[in-house]
C-alpha positions in Angstrom: -7.0 -5.0 3.2 -3.3 -5.0 3.6 -0.6 -2.7 2.2 2.9 -4.1 2.1 6.0 -1.9 1.6 9.1 -3.7 0.6 12.1 -1.8 1.8 10.6 1.7 1.8 13.2 4.5 1.7 11.4 7.8 2.1 9.8 8.4 5.5 7.2 10.9 4.3 5.8 8.3 1.8 5.5 5.6 4.5 3.9 8.2 6.9 1.4 9.2 4.3 0.6 5.5 3.5 0.3 4.9 7.2 -2.3 7.6 7.6 -4.2 6.2 4.6 -4.1 2.8 6.3 -5.5 4.2 9.5 -8.5 5.9 7.9 -9.4 2.8 5.8 -8.8 0.2 8.5 -6.0 -1.3 6.5 -3.0 -3.1 8.0 0.5 -1.9 7.0 3.3 -4.4 6.6 6.8 -3.1 6.5 9.7 -5.3 5.2 13.1 -4.3 6.3 15.6 -2.9 5.7 13.9 0.5 6.0 15.6 3.6 4.8 14.7 5.4 8.1 14.0 4.8 11.7 10.3 4.2 12.7 10.4 7.0 15.2 11.8 9.4 12.7 10.2 12.9 13.0 9.3 13.1 9.3 7.6 9.8 9.4 5.4 10.8 12.3 4.8 14.2 10.8 3.6 12.7 7.6 1.3 10.4 9.5 0.2 13.3 11.8 -1.5 12.1 14.9 -2.5 8.9 13.3 0.7 6.9 13.7 -0.2 5.6 17.1 -3.5 4.2 15.7 -1.7 2.3 12.9 -1.9 -1.5 12.7 1.6 -2.2 11.6 3.7 -5.4 11.3 7.4 -5.3 10.6 9.4 -8.2 9.0 13.2 -8.7 9.1 13.2 -9.3 5.3 11.2 -10.5 2.3 11.9 -14.2 3.2 10.2 -13.8 6.6 7.2 -11.9 5.1 6.8 -14.6 2.4 7.1 -17.5 4.9 4.5 -16.0 7.2 2.1 -15.0 4.5 2.6 -17.7 1.8 -1.1 -18.6 1.7 -2.3 -15.0 1.4 -3.3 -13.4 -1.9 -0.6 -10.8 -2.8 -0.8 -8.4 -5.6 2.6 -7.0 -6.8 2.4 -3.4 -8.1 5.0 -2.8 -10.8 5.2 -0.5 -13.8 6.4 -3.7 -15.7 3.2 -5.6 -15.3 1.0 -6.6 -18.3 -2.3 -6.1 -16.6 -3.9 -2.9 -15.1 -4.8 -2.8 -11.4 -8.4 -2.4 -12.5 -8.4 -5.7 -14.5 -8.4 -7.9 -11.4 -10.7 -8.8 -8.6 -9.5 -8.0 -5.0 -10.7 -9.9 -2.0 -11.3 -8.1 1.3 -8.1 -9.5 2.9 -5.7 -9.2 -0.1 -2.2 -7.8 0.2 -1.0 -5.0 -2.1 2.8 -4.9 -2.3 4.8 -1.9 -3.4 8.6 -1.9 -3.8 11.1 0.7 -2.7 11.0 4.1 -4.3 14.3 3.8 -6.2 14.0 0.2 -7.5 10.5 -1.2 -7.1 10.0 -4.9 -6.4 12.9 -7.1 -7.4 12.4 -8.9 -10.8 13.1 -12.2 -9.1 9.9 -11.8 -7.1 7.9 -10.5 -10.0 8.7 -13.4 -12.4 7.7 -15.9 -9.7 4.3 -14.1 -9.3 3.6 -13.0 -12.9 -0.2 -13.7 -12.6 -0.5 -11.4 -9.6 1.5 -8.5 -11.0 -0.5 -5.4 -11.9 0.3 -1.8 -12.9 -1.2 1.7 -12.8 -1.5 2.9 -16.4 0.5 6.0 -17.2 2.4 7.6 -20.1 5.3 5.5 -21.4 7.8 8.3 -21.1 7.5 8.6 -17.3 9.1 6.3 -14.7 6.5 6.0 -11.9 4.0 7.7 -9.6 4.8 8.8 -6.1 4.6 5.7 -3.8 2.0 7.1 -1.5 -0.2 8.2 -4.4 0.1 4.8 -6.0 -0.8 3.0 -2.8 -3.9 5.1 -2.3 -5.1 4.6 -5.9 -4.9 0.8 -5.8 -6.1 0.5 -2.2 -9.3 2.5 -3.0 -10.0 0.4 -6.1 -9.7 -2.7 -3.9 -11.9 -1.1 -1.2 -14.5 0.0 -3.9 -14.7 -3.6 -5.3 -15.5 -4.8 -1.8 -18.2 -2.2 -1.2 -16.0 -0.1 1.1 -16.7 -2.7 3.8 -16.5 -1.2 7.3 -16.1 2.4 6.0 -18.4 5.3 6.5 -20.5 5.8 3.4 -21.5 9.5 4.1 -19.8 12.2 6.0 -21.4 15.1 7.9 -20.9 18.8 7.8 -19.2 20.5 10.7 -21.5 23.5 11.2 -24.5 23.1 8.9 -26.8 20.3 7.9 -27.5 18.9 4.4 -30.9 20.3 3.3 
């Protein structure tokens, strides 16, 4: 799977998403401009000791991302979509794109990709979920649909054994 962050602004969100990507074997794509420096302390703190294990690709802008990934299935997460994120089938190599925290994905991109726009249902009076929470929700649905391919199915206790 692939998570794409279009012009993320808050380092803690990107760090949290980076950590989620590491533990799920997901590649993170960052599209500039970023609202922070990659080596920023808050970004690394949010990702804890995982940041050096992250598979990350950085693009100069959306145009570069689009030209290098034009044949890839991309799902655009937006509160404006008609379909829920649970109403579509995700492939194991799909891209899940999230826009910047203050503005989301530009409408020019959304209207060109209407059939691939999905949303997370929520009450109409609220604006949106936190970016890192939204990314985790949709990523885990996509992973579930693909049988959690490559992920450990059962954990183990630290001191005791399951009886």
